[in-house]
MARNU-720108 format. One line per 10 residues: their letters; for each residue x, y, z of C-alpha. Coordinates in steps of 0.1 Angstrom, whole numbers, always signed. Example, Ala and Ser with C-alpha at 12.3 -4.5 7.8 and 13.67 -1.06 7.14 Angstrom:
# residues 2
as> +123/-45/+78 ~ +137/-11/+71
***
This chain:
# residues 776
mmgthyigsr> +137/+369/-222 ~ +126/+347/-252 ~ +93/+360/-266 ~ +94/+392/-246 ~ +80/+423/-263 ~ +111/+445/-265 ~ +94/+473/-285 ~ +81/+498/-261 ~ +103/+487/-233 ~ +129/+508/-214
vkrtedprli> +158/+486/-225 ~ +192/+500/-214 ~ +216/+508/-243 ~ +237/+479/-254 ~ +264/+505/-265 ~ +269/+519/-230 ~ +290/+493/-212 ~ +320/+499/-236 ~ +316/+537/-234 ~ +312/+538/-196
qgighyvddi> +342/+516/-192 ~ +363/+536/-216 ~ +370/+506/-238 ~ +353/+519/-269 ~ +373/+531/-299 ~ +373/+567/-312 ~ +394/+578/-341 ~ +424/+587/-319 ~ +423/+553/-303 ~ +431/+536/-337
kladtleavf> +468/+527/-334 ~ +485/+517/-367 ~ +522/+510/-369 ~ +544/+536/-385 ~ +517/+563/-383 ~ +527/+599/-390 ~ +509/+629/-375 ~ +496/+660/-393 ~ +491/+695/-381 ~ +474/+722/-402
vrsiyshari> +487/+757/-405 ~ +457/+780/-405 ~ +451/+816/-415 ~ +453/+843/-389 ~ +435/+867/-413 ~ +398/+866/-422 ~ +405/+881/-456 ~ +439/+884/-472 ~ +458/+878/-505 ~ +486/+852/-501
ksidtaaaka> +519/+866/-515 ~ +541/+836/-506 ~ +544/+806/-483 ~ +579/+798/-470 ~ +580/+762/-458 ~ +618/+757/-458 ~ +624/+760/-421 ~ +595/+736/-414 ~ +608/+710/-438 ~ +643/+712/-422
fpgvvavytg> +629/+707/-387 ~ +641/+673/-373 ~ +614/+647/-374 ~ +594/+664/-402 ~ +586/+641/-431 ~ +567/+665/-455 ~ +551/+699/-458 ~ +524/+706/-483 ~ +505/+738/-495 ~ +476/+743/-517
admqarigsv> +499/+746/-547 ~ +511/+710/-541 ~ +475/+698/-543 ~ +461/+720/-570 ~ +445/+699/-597 ~ +451/+668/-576 ~ +423/+672/-551 ~ +389/+686/-562 ~ +368/+712/-545 ~ +351/+705/-512
pcassieglk> +316/+694/-523 ~ +283/+713/-519 ~ +253/+691/-525 ~ +227/+719/-526 ~ +211/+728/-560 ~ +191/+760/-554 ~ +183/+779/-586 ~ +208/+807/-591 ~ +232/+795/-564 ~ +267/+808/-567
vpfhpplaig> +292/+780/-558 ~ +328/+792/-553 ~ +357/+768/-558 ~ +365/+755/-523 ~ +401/+742/-522 ~ +410/+720/-492 ~ +441/+741/-487 ~ +439/+778/-496 ~ +452/+789/-530 ~ +460/+826/-535
mvryvgepva> +435/+839/-510 ~ +422/+832/-474 ~ +387/+841/-466 ~ +382/+833/-429 ~ +402/+829/-398 ~ +411/+792/-394 ~ +411/+784/-431 ~ +438/+757/-437 ~ +468/+770/-457 ~ +495/+743/-452
vvvardkyia> +499/+710/-435 ~ +530/+696/-417 ~ +535/+659/-414 ~ +560/+645/-388 ~ +567/+615/-367 ~ +546/+628/-339 ~ +521/+656/-334 ~ +543/+677/-311 ~ +571/+679/-337 ~ +545/+687/-363
adaaalvnid> +531/+715/-342 ~ +565/+730/-336 ~ +573/+729/-372 ~ +540/+743/-382 ~ +549/+774/-362 ~ +579/+779/-386 ~ +558/+781/-418 ~ +559/+817/-428 ~ +529/+830/-447 ~ +532/+865/-462
cdpldavvdp> +498/+881/-468 ~ +483/+914/-479 ~ +453/+918/-455 ~ +420/+929/-472 ~ +389/+945/-458 ~ +366/+919/-443 ~ +328/+918/-442 ~ +314/+903/-410 ~ +278/+917/-406 ~ +256/+897/-430
ekaaepgapl> +232/+926/-435 ~ +261/+948/-445 ~ +274/+920/-467 ~ +242/+922/-487 ~ +247/+959/-495 ~ +263/+973/-526 ~ +299/+983/-521 ~ +306/+958/-493 ~ +340/+941/-494 ~ +337/+911/-517
vheefgdnia> +344/+877/-503 ~ +346/+863/-538 ~ +355/+890/-563 ~ +345/+869/-593 ~ +308/+871/-583 ~ +306/+909/-582 ~ +286/+909/-549 ~ +281/+888/-518 ~ +247/+875/-526 ~ +250/+837/-528
yrwklaggdm> +213/+833/-537 ~ +179/+847/-533 ~ +150/+823/-526 ~ +113/+828/-522 ~ +86/+804/-509 ~ +50/+815/-513 ~ +19/+798/-502 ~ -16/+811/-505 ~ -22/+848/-511 ~ -2/+870/-487
dkafkdadri> -15/+902/-502 ~ -50/+892/-495 ~ -41/+881/-460 ~ -27/+916/-453 ~ -57/+932/-468 ~ -82/+911/-448 ~ -62/+915/-415 ~ -74/+938/-387 ~ -38/+942/-376 ~ -3/+936/-389
iktrivhqrl> +21/+927/-360 ~ +58/+924/-367 ~ +91/+921/-349 ~ +128/+916/-357 ~ +143/+882/-349 ~ +180/+874/-345 ~ +192/+838/-345 ~ +228/+841/-334 ~ +257/+820/-347 ~ +264/+789/-327
ipaameprgv> +294/+766/-323 ~ +283/+729/-322 ~ +312/+720/-298 ~ +309/+682/-299 ~ +326/+663/-271 ~ +351/+648/-297 ~ +364/+672/-323 ~ +369/+660/-358 ~ +395/+633/-365 ~ +408/+615/-395
qarwlpgeke> +433/+586/-400 ~ +442/+573/-434 ~ +461/+542/-446 ~ +471/+536/-482 ~ +480/+501/-492 ~ +499/+505/-525 ~ +498/+469/-535 ~ +461/+466/-532 ~ +457/+503/-542 ~ +432/+506/-514
ltlwsstqip> +427/+537/-491 ~ +411/+531/-457 ~ +399/+562/-439 ~ +388/+563/-403 ~ +366/+594/-397 ~ +342/+606/-370 ~ +315/+612/-396 ~ +277/+609/-396 ~ +276/+598/-433 ~ +303/+571/-440
hllrtqlaim> +289/+560/-474 ~ +283/+596/-487 ~ +317/+605/-475 ~ +332/+577/-494 ~ +315/+587/-526 ~ +325/+624/-523 ~ +361/+617/-513 ~ +365/+593/-542 ~ +355/+621/-565 ~ +378/+646/-548
lglsenrlri> +408/+623/-549 ~ +401/+608/-583 ~ +401/+573/-567 ~ +379/+544/-576 ~ +351/+543/-550 ~ +354/+506/-546 ~ +390/+510/-535 ~ +381/+535/-508 ~ +369/+522/-474 ~ +354/+545/-447
itpevgggfg> +353/+532/-411 ~ +334/+552/-385 ~ +343/+542/-350 ~ +328/+559/-319 ~ +317/+595/-326 ~ +317/+617/-296 ~ +288/+639/-307 ~ +279/+651/-341 ~ +248/+673/-340 ~ +251/+679/-377
sklnvygeea> +287/+692/-376 ~ +299/+658/-388 ~ +272/+656/-414 ~ +298/+668/-439 ~ +327/+663/-462 ~ +356/+683/-450 ~ +388/+693/-469 ~ +410/+678/-441 ~ +396/+644/-448 ~ +407/+645/-484
vigwismqlg> +441/+660/-475 ~ +449/+633/-450 ~ +439/+606/-474 ~ +460/+622/-502 ~ +491/+625/-480 ~ +489/+588/-470 ~ +488/+580/-507 ~ +519/+601/-514 ~ +539/+588/-485 ~ +527/+552/-483
rpvkwmesrr> +523/+554/-446 ~ +493/+559/-422 ~ +486/+595/-414 ~ +465/+609/-386 ~ +451/+643/-378 ~ +431/+651/-347 ~ +415/+685/-345 ~ +423/+708/-315 ~ +395/+725/-297 ~ +405/+759/-311
enfqatiqgr> +405/+745/-346 ~ +371/+730/-339 ~ +358/+764/-330 ~ +374/+782/-360 ~ +371/+757/-388 ~ +342/+732/-382 ~ +309/+744/-394 ~ +288/+767/-372 ~ +250/+769/-370 ~ +219/+792/-372
aqtgeieaav> +230/+828/-381 ~ +198/+842/-395 ~ +185/+878/-390 ~ +150/+887/-402 ~ +117/+904/-397 ~ +85/+885/-392 ~ +51/+900/-400 ~ +18/+884/-389 ~ -16/+892/-405 ~ -42/+887/-378
ksdgtilglh> -78/+892/-370 ~ -89/+909/-338 ~ -103/+875/-326 ~ -68/+860/-327 ~ -71/+842/-361 ~ -37/+842/-378 ~ -42/+847/-415 ~ -6/+844/-426 ~ +31/+852/-420 ~ +57/+870/-440
yrivadlgay> +93/+864/-430 ~ +123/+881/-446 ~ +157/+870/-436 ~ +194/+875/-443 ~ +212/+842/-439 ~ +249/+842/-431 ~ +265/+813/-451 ~ +301/+821/-443 ~ +329/+822/-468 ~ +323/+789/-486
hqlltpaipt> +296/+763/-489 ~ +299/+730/-471 ~ +277/+701/-480 ~ +243/+715/-471 ~ +251/+752/-463 ~ +227/+768/-488 ~ +199/+744/-480 ~ +195/+752/-443 ~ +176/+785/-447 ~ +152/+768/-470
ltglmlggay> +142/+744/-443 ~ +133/+774/-422 ~ +109/+785/-449 ~ +94/+750/-453 ~ +85/+749/-416 ~ +72/+785/-413 ~ +37/+772/-411 ~ +44/+758/-376 ~ +16/+740/-358 ~ -11/+763/-372
rfknclmdvt> -38/+762/-398 ~ -32/+796/-415 ~ -30/+792/-453 ~ -10/+822/-464 ~ +28/+823/-461 ~ +57/+842/-477 ~ +94/+836/-471 ~ +121/+857/-486 ~ +157/+846/-481 ~ +188/+866/-490
avftnkvatd> +218/+843/-484 ~ +252/+860/-483 ~ +289/+852/-481 ~ +308/+866/-452 ~ +344/+863/-440 ~ +336/+836/-415 ~ +336/+798/-414 ~ +306/+782/-432 ~ +273/+776/-415 ~ +256/+743/-421
ayrgagrpea> +233/+717/-404 ~ +233/+720/-366 ~ +208/+700/-345 ~ +175/+710/-360 ~ +190/+725/-391 ~ +167/+754/-400 ~ +137/+741/-381 ~ +147/+756/-347 ~ +148/+790/-365 ~ +114/+785/-379
tftverivdi> +98/+773/-346 ~ +114/+801/-326 ~ +102/+827/-351 ~ +66/+814/-352 ~ +63/+808/-315 ~ +77/+842/-307 ~ +53/+860/-330 ~ +24/+840/-317 ~ +32/+851/-281 ~ +36/+887/-293
vahelkmdpv> +2/+886/-311 ~ -14/+872/-280 ~ +1/+900/-259 ~ -10/+927/-282 ~ -45/+913/-285 ~ -46/+908/-247 ~ -53/+871/-252 ~ -39/+842/-232 ~ -11/+826/-253 ~ -27/+792/-247
elrrknfpkp> -61/+802/-261 ~ -44/+818/-292 ~ -27/+785/-299 ~ -59/+765/-295 ~ -77/+788/-318 ~ -52/+783/-346 ~ -44/+746/-343 ~ -57/+723/-370 ~ -82/+697/-358 ~ -74/+660/-358
sefpfvsatg> -100/+656/-386 ~ -80/+679/-408 ~ -50/+654/-411 ~ -33/+647/-433 ~ -29/+685/-431 ~ -15/+706/-459 ~ +6/+734/-443 ~ +8/+770/-456 ~ +42/+761/-472 ~ +27/+731/-491
ltydsgnyep> +40/+703/-468 ~ +16/+674/-460 ~ +17/+668/-422 ~ +11/+630/-419 ~ -8/+629/-386 ~ -14/+650/-356 ~ -35/+659/-326 ~ -20/+689/-310 ~ -44/+698/-281 ~ -38/+667/-259
aldralemvn> -1/+675/-258 ~ -9/+711/-249 ~ -35/+701/-223 ~ -11/+676/-206 ~ +17/+701/-204 ~ -6/+727/-189 ~ -18/+701/-163 ~ +17/+690/-154 ~ +29/+726/-149 ~ -3/+738/-131
yaglreeqar> -8/+766/-155 ~ -38/+783/-139 ~ -20/+783/-105 ~ +11/+798/-120 ~ -9/+826/-136 ~ -24/+834/-102 ~ +10/+834/-86 ~ +24/+856/-113 ~ -3/+882/-107 ~ +4/+882/-70
rrkdpsakll> +42/+887/-75 ~ +37/+916/-99 ~ +20/+934/-71 ~ +49/+927/-47 ~ +81/+947/-55 ~ +101/+924/-32 ~ +91/+892/-50 ~ +110/+876/-78 ~ +94/+880/-112 ~ +77/+849/-126
giglssyvei> +74/+840/-163 ~ +56/+812/-180 ~ +66/+804/-216 ~ +49/+780/-240 ~ +62/+765/-273 ~ +39/+743/-294 ~ +61/+730/-322 ~ +59/+707/-352 ~ +90/+696/-370 ~ +99/+678/-402
camgpspamp> +117/+645/-396 ~ +126/+612/-412 ~ +145/+628/-440 ~ +131/+618/-464 ~ +117/+610/-498 ~ +145/+610/-524 ~ +130/+636/-547 ~ +132/+661/-518 ~ +168/+653/-508 ~ +202/+664/-522
aggwesatvr> +212/+627/-521 ~ +189/+598/-518 ~ +163/+598/-490 ~ +161/+560/-486 ~ +179/+538/-461 ~ +191/+502/-463 ~ +194/+472/-440 ~ +206/+436/-443 ~ +194/+411/-417 ~ +211/+378/-415
veptgkvtvl> +205/+348/-392 ~ +238/+330/-388 ~ +242/+292/-389 ~ +243/+292/-351 ~ +211/+312/-349 ~ +226/+345/-339 ~ +213/+375/-357 ~ +233/+402/-375 ~ +218/+435/-386 ~ +238/+457/-410
sgasphgqgq> +225/+492/-412 ~ +233/+520/-436 ~ +223/+544/-408 ~ +254/+552/-387 ~ +243/+563/-352 ~ +266/+585/-331 ~ +248/+585/-297 ~ +211/+580/-308 ~ +211/+544/-296 ~ +202/+525/-328
etsfaqiaad> +224/+496/-318 ~ +198/+490/-291 ~ +166/+500/-309 ~ +174/+481/-341 ~ +182/+450/-319 ~ +148/+455/-302 ~ +130/+455/-336 ~ +149/+424/-347 ~ +144/+405/-314 ~ +107/+411/-314
elgvdlndvl> +102/+403/-351 ~ +123/+371/-350 ~ +114/+360/-315 ~ +150/+359/-303 ~ +169/+371/-273 ~ +180/+408/-275 ~ +216/+398/-267 ~ +216/+374/-297 ~ +213/+404/-320 ~ +244/+423/-332
vvhgdtaivq> +239/+456/-350 ~ +268/+466/-373 ~ +272/+501/-389 ~ +297/+526/-400 ~ +320/+504/-422 ~ +315/+508/-460 ~ +334/+475/-466 ~ +309/+455/-446 ~ +276/+474/-447 ~ +257/+479/-480
ygigtfgsra> +254/+515/-492 ~ +234/+538/-469 ~ +226/+574/-466 ~ +235/+581/-429 ~ +222/+595/-397 ~ +208/+631/-396 ~ +174/+648/-396 ~ +159/+624/-371 ~ +158/+597/-397 ~ +177/+568/-384
tavggsavyy> +149/+548/-368 ~ +120/+561/-389 ~ +138/+553/-422 ~ +167/+530/-412 ~ +146/+510/-387 ~ +119/+506/-413 ~ +145/+491/-437 ~ +154/+466/-409 ~ +117/+458/-404 ~ +111/+451/-441
aiqnlkakag> +143/+431/-444 ~ +131/+409/-416 ~ +97/+403/-433 ~ +115/+391/-464 ~ +138/+369/-443 ~ +108/+354/-424 ~ +90/+347/-457 ~ +120/+327/-469 ~ +124/+310/-435 ~ +87/+301/-436
kiaahmmgid> +91/+284/-470 ~ +121/+264/-457 ~ +102/+255/-425 ~ +72/+242/-445 ~ +95/+221/-466 ~ +112/+207/-435 ~ +78/+198/-419 ~ +64/+185/-452 ~ +34/+209/-453 ~ +21/+236/-476
paqvkfergt> +37/+270/-469 ~ +2/+284/-465 ~ -2/+262/-434 ~ +29/+277/-416 ~ +24/+303/-389 ~ +53/+321/-372 ~ +51/+334/-336 ~ +77/+342/-310 ~ +106/+326/-329 ~ +88/+294/-337
fanagdsqkt> +73/+281/-370 ~ +43/+258/-364 ~ +18/+238/-385 ~ -15/+257/-382 ~ -32/+223/-384 ~ -10/+204/-360 ~ +5/+225/-332 ~ +28/+196/-323 ~ +49/+202/-354 ~ +72/+231/-347
ltiqqvaaes> +106/+244/-357 ~ +126/+273/-341 ~ +141/+301/-363 ~ +175/+288/-352 ~ +167/+253/-365 ~ +155/+267/-398 ~ +186/+288/-401 ~ +209/+259/-395 ~ +192/+239/-422 ~ +193/+268/-446
ynaknipads> +231/+267/-445 ~ +233/+229/-444 ~ +211/+230/-475 ~ +204/+193/-476 ~ +167/+197/-469 ~ +155/+230/-484 ~ +131/+236/-513 ~ +147/+232/-548 ~ +139/+268/-557 ~ +154/+283/-525
epglaatyff> +189/+296/-522 ~ +210/+284/-492 ~ +215/+308/-463 ~ +191/+330/-444 ~ +196/+367/-451 ~ +176/+395/-467 ~ +184/+431/-478 ~ +159/+459/-481 ~ +162/+495/-493 ~ +133/+515/-478
epknftfpfg> +121/+546/-496 ~ +96/+566/-475 ~ +67/+582/-492 ~ +68/+614/-471 ~ +85/+631/-442 ~ +71/+626/-407 ~ +60/+655/-385 ~ +64/+650/-348 ~ +50/+677/-325 ~ +46/+687/-289
thvcvveidr> +43/+714/-263 ~ +70/+725/-240 ~ +64/+748/-210 ~ +92/+767/-192 ~ +89/+786/-159 ~ +115/+811/-148 ~ +121/+833/-118 ~ +140/+866/-123 ~ +158/+886/-96 ~ +147/+922/-100
etgeydvtky> +180/+935/-86 ~ +205/+916/-108 ~ +186/+902/-138 ~ +197/+867/-129 ~ +171/+841/-136 ~ +165/+805/-128 ~ +146/+779/-148 ~ +125/+765/-119 ~ +103/+741/-139 ~ +105/+726/-174
vavddcgrvi> +78/+703/-188 ~ +79/+687/-222 ~ +51/+667/-237 ~ +62/+653/-271 ~ +46/+631/-297 ~ +71/+612/-318 ~ +47/+586/-330 ~ +52/+550/-318 ~ +80/+547/-293 ~ +105/+518/-297
npllvdgqih> +124/+525/-265 ~ +112/+552/-240 ~ +146/+554/-223 ~ +162/+564/-256 ~ +135/+589/-263 ~ +139/+605/-229 ~ +176/+608/-234 ~ +173/+624/-268 ~ +147/+649/-255 ~ +169/+657/-224
ggivqglgqa> +199/+664/-246 ~ +179/+684/-271 ~ +164/+706/-244 ~ +198/+714/-230 ~ +212/+724/-265 ~ +182/+746/-271 ~ +183/+763/-237 ~ +220/+767/-242 ~ +214/+789/-272 ~ +186/+808/-255
mleeaiyden> +207/+814/-223 ~ +244/+816/-231 ~ +258/+806/-265 ~ +270/+830/-292 ~ +298/+829/-317 ~ +312/+864/-317 ~ +334/+879/-344 ~ +350/+913/-343 ~ +348/+938/-372 ~ +380/+923/-386
gqlitgefmd> +366/+888/-387 ~ +385/+875/-357 ~ +367/+849/-336 ~ +365/+864/-301 ~ +348/+833/-286 ~ +375/+809/-298 ~ +377/+786/-268 ~ +356/+774/-238 ~ +369/+802/-217 ~ +350/+826/-239
yamprahnfp> +322/+806/-254 ~ +297/+799/-226 ~ +282/+764/-225 ~ +253/+753/-203 ~ +260/+732/-172 ~ +239/+708/-152 ~ +232/+735/-125 ~ +215/+757/-150 ~ +185/+734/-153 ~ +159/+718/-130
rfeldrtetp> +149/+681/-135 ~ +130/+680/-167 ~ +95/+665/-165 ~ +86/+645/-196 ~ +55/+629/-209 ~ +42/+618/-243 ~ +12/+615/-264 ~ +14/+589/-292 ~ +0/+596/-327 ~ +15/+570/-351
tdvnplgvkg> +23/+578/-387 ~ +14/+557/-418 ~ +46/+569/-436 ~ +65/+538/-423 ~ +55/+504/-409 ~ +68/+511/-374 ~ +46/+542/-369 ~ +78/+560/-358 ~ +83/+598/-364 ~ +117/+607/-350
vgeagtigst> +128/+626/-319 ~ +165/+635/-321 ~ +160/+672/-326 ~ +126/+677/-309 ~ +141/+691/-276 ~ +162/+716/-294 ~ +133/+728/-315 ~ +108/+731/-288 ~ +129/+745/-260 ~ +144/+778/-273
palvnavvda> +111/+797/-277 ~ +98/+782/-244 ~ +126/+799/-224 ~ +125/+832/-243 ~ +87/+833/-241 ~ +90/+828/-204 ~ +115/+856/-198 ~ +95/+880/-220 ~ +63/+870/-202 ~ +80/+878/-168
lahfgvrhvd> +89/+913/-181 ~ +58/+920/-202 ~ +41/+943/-176 ~ +72/+965/-180 ~ +64/+969/-217 ~ +90/+944/-229 ~ +79/+929/-262 ~ +109/+909/-273 ~ +144/+901/-262 ~ +170/+886/-286
mplrpekiwk> +191/+856/-276 ~ +212/+849/-257 ~ +194/+861/-226 ~ +223/+872/-205 ~ +214/+886/-171 ~ +228/+921/-178 ~ +205/+923/-208 ~ +175/+915/-187 ~ +186/+937/-158 ~ +186/+967/-182
liprdq> +150/+960/-190 ~ +137/+961/-154 ~ +127/+996/-142 ~ +145/+1004/-111 ~ +115/+1021/-95 ~ +91/+991/-98
***
């Protein structure tokens, strides 16, 4: 394989053998001698004042080592951090264990530590918490009203913040419009439901005064910084190790109170302590997603020109802020321009506290909400103007010559050419033929209804330039050629299923001309890897991979200088190709990268002004976000008698810039489509009026299964970006962003001749059945 061009090849993931064989290591697989197990006692009330907590019986239970409450940790562990800094934001103190008040079902109140988890669980049931229940506020729109029960009494209302984003002149757009078309949109709460729930294991070494924490996190270095602050511990004495992570999807892009508590307990007891989240805890106490309710208004001309959009939403933040909770609705606002050229936009956000667990980043993080809203109103506009939804999209797309394109919300889209992706998707799905078939079926009462739904999306990825981020937006890499010629890549990005152990190895193998299997990619250990920002927002390859690329260029420059010295020629005469340095004037003089690496460590024949060794570190700061795009088309058939529907065809044509590994891209798109369709079809976190989570386990929270979907048909266009040297844009969230409106548009399209204009998610069959007239 020496000299093979790995970039662009369908290379199988190097991570997969250990995962398929079950010999990888997740948090619960880490076995330390003398480990204690912890179980949290959680509130059964959504809102209550704590009168007393009696832990005597639990402490006396055989095998129990310790029991702690919030009072034990008060002033010893700081507030769970929030990194958002929106003007006027109200930030409540967020104790890792409740102090004086509980504000959502599942909030941790106490923790029991025992010699095994079964003893800890039995003892936890003996903790007696005496509470005075209080009225709860669950509906976010009611939470915004005066007189609603207060989640945080000190604030006087439940408004966490108000935020406005204005672009252009919306008043003029409304004045110039021939029609104002509006609808109400509900983005229901979702439960991320990763395969592996959260897990933490901590070990305190009192002699070294060093705390090591194993955590299934997406952000090991940021977690280290924030936990050091919470625990009052020197950051250089705190080590975070992230082993395998069984799914994150944003739910592990966070700093949770449990992580600080487990670390603190290990410091108190001088023994390793482990906590593994149960599935019910995961549903109750890990962040949830989406939860926006709003009204969208479109100012349009009779010819289909969209002049502008005004979107008003109430965003349900839950009882407390997690790391990025307040920021997510603002991402919806930033992407409200969608894939269209209109210049006027107005976004009004009212973000409220409710007696529920916090919302935060969930795959797409604010962008699925924006795309769904824009793509639904575009279809509604097309229907009301009696235009084909394809032609309305074409009419409002920016042209390739308009890029870099400034959106209505002020973002600069790096590159784009939207029509080829649309054209290819229509060709693959046989759009004209489907429309003919739909017309035929509408005349046949015995035929299943046919619906065709389009979604032309653009998303913001490669998070991102540091000035636009709560933390830094850069990413880091160290690339080292070992004395034996093997290559080690240390990445500050910490993948959890995206496949960067493979794609980064492909970049290194191509750039250095070595065998792919000679490259080891290391991540997720703050004691080994230089500081990094982490994996989220489809940034790992676009930003982290770019850091790898630049580090390699610096490494090659040093290696070239050493090679020139070894060959006794001027460095300007050296050329490097496929792992070999050669004399441009004498092709017989060559040295492999491995030979140069060996000499760099031997250091007997290197330039006087060169340091021994062959390694380079680079911190890459992108100049902008990237903006992938694409068109998804979903085809459904609906049974008139039952409302049951099948997705009979699904086509996705995506453009994520240059593709490093098509196999990885396909996998990310497949998974993203399933998560998006899961929201559209089935998923919804439901709380009753008292704040009890009704959908508290998989028996009640419906998840999509393989039989719900056809084989996805994928294709790509490729429009590189100049934001990074690889031309990569990002693809991890594309499927989720593009798929949800495609399915809803398809179902509404199937029902449109019955006068159906919009249907809120999830599209359960009984909801659809009620919309079908029985006499047609």
